[in-house]
ROSE-4610 file (N, C-alpha, C; in Angstrom, 1 decimal, always signed):
// ROSE-4610
residu = [X/X/X/X/X/X/X/X/X/X/X/X/X/X/X/X/X/X/X/X/X/X/X/X/X/X/X/X/X/X/X/X/X/X/X/X/X/X/X/X/X/X/X/X/X/X/X/X/X/X/X/X/X/X/X/X/X/X/X/X/X/X/X/X/X/X/X/X/X/X/X/X/X/X/X/X/X/X/X/X/X/X/X/X/X/X/X/X/X/X/X/X/X/X/X/X/X/X/X/X/X/X/X/X/X/X/X/X/X/X/X/X/X/X/X/X/X/X/X/X/X/X/X/X/X/X/X/X/X/X/X/X/X/X/X/X/X/X/X/X/X/X/X/X/X/X/X/X/X/X/X/X/X/X/X/X/X/X/X/X/X/X/X/X/X/X/X/X/X/X/X/X/X/X/X/X/X/X/X/X/X/X/X/X/X/X/X/X/X/X/X/X/X/X/X/X/X/X/X/X/X/X/X/X/X/X/X/X/X/X/X/X/X/X/X/X/X/X/X/X/X/X/X/X/X/X/X/X/X/X/X/X/X/X/X/X/X/X/X/X/X/X/X/X/X/X/X/X/X/X/X/X/X/X/X/X/X/X/X/X/X/X/X/X]
num = [1/1/1/2/2/2/3/3/3/4/4/4/5/5/5/6/6/6/7/7/7/8/8/8/9/9/9/10/10/10/11/11/11/12/12/12/13/13/13/14/14/14/15/15/15/16/16/16/17/17/17/18/18/18/19/19/19/20/20/20/21/21/21/22/22/22/23/23/23/24/24/24/25/25/25/26/26/26/27/27/27/28/28/28/29/29/29/30/30/30/31/31/31/32/32/32/33/33/33/34/34/34/35/35/35/36/36/36/37/37/37/38/38/38/39/39/39/40/40/40/41/41/41/42/42/42/43/43/43/44/44/44/45/45/45/46/46/46/47/47/47/48/48/48/49/49/49/50/50/50/51/51/51/52/52/52/53/53/53/54/54/54/55/55/55/56/56/56/57/57/57/58/58/58/59/59/59/60/60/60/61/61/61/62/62/62/63/63/63/64/64/64/65/65/65/66/66/66/67/67/67/68/68/68/69/69/69/70/70/70/71/71/71/72/72/72/73/73/73/74/74/74/75/75/75/76/76/76/77/77/77/78/78/78/79/79/79/80/80/80/81/81/81/82/82/82/83/83/83/84/84/84/85/85/85/86/86/86/87/87/87/88/88/88]
x = [+31.2/+31.9/+33.2/+34.4/+35.7/+35.7/+36.6/+37.0/+37.3/+38.2/+38.5/+37.4/+36.5/+35.3/+34.4/+34.1/+33.3/+33.9/+35.2/+35.9/+35.8/+35.9/+35.8/+34.2/+33.4/+32.0/+31.7/+32.3/+32.2/+32.6/+33.8/+34.5/+33.6/+33.1/+32.0/+30.8/+30.4/+29.1/+29.6/+30.6/+31.0/+31.4/+32.0/+32.2/+31.0/+30.0/+28.7/+27.8/+28.1/+27.2/+26.9/+25.8/+25.3/+25.7/+26.3/+26.7/+25.7/+25.5/+24.7/+23.7/+22.6/+21.8/+22.3/+22.0/+22.3/+21.0/+20.8/+19.6/+20.4/+20.0/+20.4/+19.3/+19.3/+18.3/+19.0/+18.3/+18.7/+17.5/+17.8/+16.8/+17.2/+18.0/+18.5/+17.9/+17.5/+16.8/+18.2/+18.0/+19.1/+19.8/+19.0/+19.6/+20.3/+20.4/+21.2/+22.6/+22.6/+23.8/+25.1/+25.0/+26.0/+26.7/+26.0/+26.5/+27.0/+26.2/+26.7/+28.1/+28.4/+29.6/+30.7/+30.3/+31.2/+31.8/+31.4/+31.9/+30.9/+30.4/+29.2/+29.5/+30.7/+31.3/+31.2/+31.5/+31.6/+29.9/+29.3/+28.0/+26.9/+27.5/+26.9/+27.0/+28.4/+28.8/+28.1/+28.0/+27.4/+26.0/+25.3/+24.0/+23.6/+24.4/+24.2/+24.3/+25.2/+25.3/+24.2/+23.8/+22.7/+21.3/+21.1/+19.7/+19.6/+20.5/+20.7/+19.9/+18.7/+17.8/+17.4/+17.4/+16.8/+15.4/+14.8/+13.6/+13.6/+13.2/+13.2/+12.0/+11.9/+11.0/+11.0/+10.0/+10.0/+9.0/+9.4/+8.6/+8.4/+7.3/+7.1/+6.0/+6.3/+5.4/+6.3/+5.7/+6.3/+7.5/+8.6/+9.4/+9.1/+9.1/+8.9/+9.9/+11.0/+11.9/+11.7/+10.8/+10.4/+9.1/+8.4/+7.1/+7.5/+6.6/+6.7/+7.6/+8.5/+9.6/+8.9/+9.5/+9.1/+9.4/+10.5/+10.9/+9.6/+9.0/+7.7/+6.7/+6.4/+5.3/+5.6/+6.8/+7.2/+7.0/+7.3/+7.2/+5.7/+4.8/+3.3/+3.0/+3.3/+2.9/+3.1/+4.5/+4.6/+4.2/+3.6/+2.9/+3.9/+5.1/+6.0/+5.4/+6.5/+6.1/+5.4/+4.4/+3.5/+4.2/+4.0/+4.8/+3.6/+3.3/+2.5/+3.2/+2.5/+3.0/+1.9/+2.4/+1.5/+2.2/+1.6/+2.1/+2.7/+3.8/+4.4/+3.7]
y = [+29.4/+28.7/+28.3/+28.4/+27.9/+26.4/+25.4/+24.4/+23.7/+24.6/+24.4/+24.5/+25.5/+25.8/+24.6/+24.0/+22.9/+21.8/+21.5/+20.2/+20.4/+21.5/+21.7/+21.3/+21.7/+21.8/+19.9/+19.4/+18.0/+17.1/+17.7/+17.1/+17.3/+18.2/+18.8/+17.5/+17.8/+16.7/+15.2/+14.8/+13.5/+13.1/+14.1/+13.8/+13.6/+14.4/+14.3/+13.1/+12.5/+11.5/+10.4/+10.2/+8.9/+9.2/+10.3/+10.4/+11.7/+12.4/+13.7/+14.2/+14.7/+15.4/+16.6/+17.1/+18.3/+18.8/+20.1/+21.0/+21.8/+21.9/+23.0/+23.4/+24.8/+25.6/+26.2/+26.3/+26.8/+27.3/+28.2/+28.8/+28.1/+27.1/+26.6/+25.0/+24.6/+23.3/+22.3/+21.0/+20.1/+20.1/+20.4/+20.4/+21.8/+22.6/+23.9/+23.7/+22.5/+22.6/+22.4/+21.5/+21.4/+22.9/+23.8/+25.1/+25.9/+25.7/+26.3/+25.8/+24.6/+23.9/+24.0/+24.2/+24.3/+23.0/+21.8/+20.5/+19.5/+18.7/+18.0/+16.7/+16.2/+15.0/+15.4/+16.6/+17.0/+17.2/+17.9/+18.2/+16.8/+16.0/+14.8/+13.8/+13.9/+13.3/+14.2/+15.1/+15.9/+15.6/+15.6/+15.2/+14.0/+13.1/+11.6/+11.5/+12.0/+11.9/+12.8/+13.8/+14.6/+13.9/+13.5/+13.0/+11.4/+10.7/+9.3/+9.5/+8.8/+8.8/+10.3/+11.2/+12.6/+12.5/+13.6/+14.1/+15.5/+15.7/+16.9/+17.7/+19.1/+19.7/+20.9/+20.9/+21.9/+23.0/+24.0/+25.3/+26.3/+26.5/+27.5/+28.6/+29.7/+31.0/+32.1/+33.3/+34.4/+34.7/+35.6/+35.9/+36.8/+36.4/+37.1/+38.3/+38.1/+39.3/+40.6/+40.4/+41.6/+42.0/+41.5/+42.2/+43.5/+44.3/+45.8/+46.6/+46.1/+46.8/+47.5/+48.6/+49.4/+48.7/+47.7/+47.1/+46.0/+45.6/+44.4/+45.2/+46.4/+47.1/+47.5/+47.7/+48.0/+46.8/+45.5/+44.4/+44.0/+44.3/+44.3/+45.2/+46.4/+47.4/+47.1/+46.4/+46.1/+44.8/+44.1/+42.9/+41.8/+41.8/+40.9/+39.9/+39.2/+38.1/+38.7/+37.8/+38.1/+38.3/+39.2/+39.2/+39.9/+39.1/+39.5/+40.6/+41.6/+42.5/+42.7/+43.0/+43.1/+44.0/+44.8/+45.7/+44.7/+45.5/+44.7/+44.9]
z = [-5.3/-4.3/-5.0/-4.3/-5.2/-4.6/-5.6/-5.3/-3.9/-3.4/-1.8/-0.8/-1.0/-0.4/-0.4/-1.6/-2.0/-1.2/-1.4/-0.7/+0.8/+1.4/+2.8/+3.2/+2.4/+2.9/+2.7/+1.9/+1.6/+2.8/+3.3/+4.3/+5.8/+5.8/+6.8/+6.8/+5.8/+5.5/+5.8/+5.3/+5.4/+6.8/+7.4/+9.0/+9.7/+9.5/+10.2/+9.6/+8.7/+7.9/+8.8/+8.8/+9.9/+11.3/+11.7/+13.0/+13.7/+13.1/+13.6/+12.6/+13.2/+12.3/+11.7/+10.5/+9.8/+9.3/+9.5/+9.1/+8.1/+6.6/+5.8/+5.1/+4.9/+4.1/+2.9/+2.0/+0.6/-0.2/-1.1/-1.8/-3.4/-3.4/-4.7/-4.5/-5.8/-5.9/-6.1/-5.9/-5.8/-7.3/-8.2/-9.8/-9.6/-9.0/-9.0/-8.2/-7.5/-6.5/-7.5/-8.5/-9.4/-9.8/-10.0/-10.5/-9.3/-8.1/-6.9/-6.3/-6.4/-6.2/-7.2/-8.5/-9.6/-10.1/-9.3/-10.0/-9.8/-10.5/-10.6/-9.7/-9.7/-8.8/-7.2/-6.6/-5.6/-5.0/-6.2/-5.7/-5.5/-6.4/-6.3/-5.0/-4.7/-3.3/-2.2/-2.1/-0.9/-0.9/-2.1/-2.0/-1.7/-2.1/-1.8/-0.2/+0.6/+1.8/+2.4/+2.1/+2.6/+2.7/+1.4/+1.2/+1.6/+1.9/+2.6/+3.6/+4.2/+5.4/+5.5/+4.8/+4.9/+4.9/+5.4/+5.3/+4.6/+3.4/+2.8/+3.1/+3.3/+3.5/+2.6/+1.7/+0.7/+1.1/+1.6/+1.9/+0.8/+0.3/-0.6/-0.1/-0.2/+0.3/+0.2/+0.7/+0.8/+1.7/+1.3/+2.3/+3.4/+4.6/+5.8/+5.9/+5.4/+5.4/+4.7/+3.7/+2.9/+3.3/+4.4/+4.8/+5.2/+4.9/+5.3/+4.5/+3.5/+3.0/+1.9/+1.4/+0.3/-1.1/-0.9/-2.1/-2.3/-1.3/-1.6/-2.3/-1.7/-2.4/-3.8/-4.0/-5.4/-6.5/-5.9/-6.7/-6.9/-5.8/-6.1/-7.1/-7.1/-8.0/-9.5/-9.8/-10.9/-11.5/-10.5/-11.0/-11.0/-10.0/-10.0/-9.0/-8.4/-7.5/-6.3/-5.9/-5.1/-3.6/-2.9/-1.5/-0.5/+0.6/+1.4/+2.5/+2.7/+3.7/+4.8/+5.9/+7.1/+8.1/+9.0/+10.0/+10.9/+11.7/+12.7/+14.1]
């Protein structure tokens, strides 16, 4: 994300801060957001507003999008990350 995109996202979060609910999903931990936004100050400001009064739900598990795909079966055969597959 370039600096202009990061600043626009900050403006969006700031506008909604304490006015509206916001749900964000990410596969990145909060410690990785500095790298994602490319600026530790903007990442900290965004997280400060997002996490104030927040409920963080950390979901761990297998990807539902990979179920039944050949890629998931290859991972299992190579002993990689465990992926649950099921018939549709």
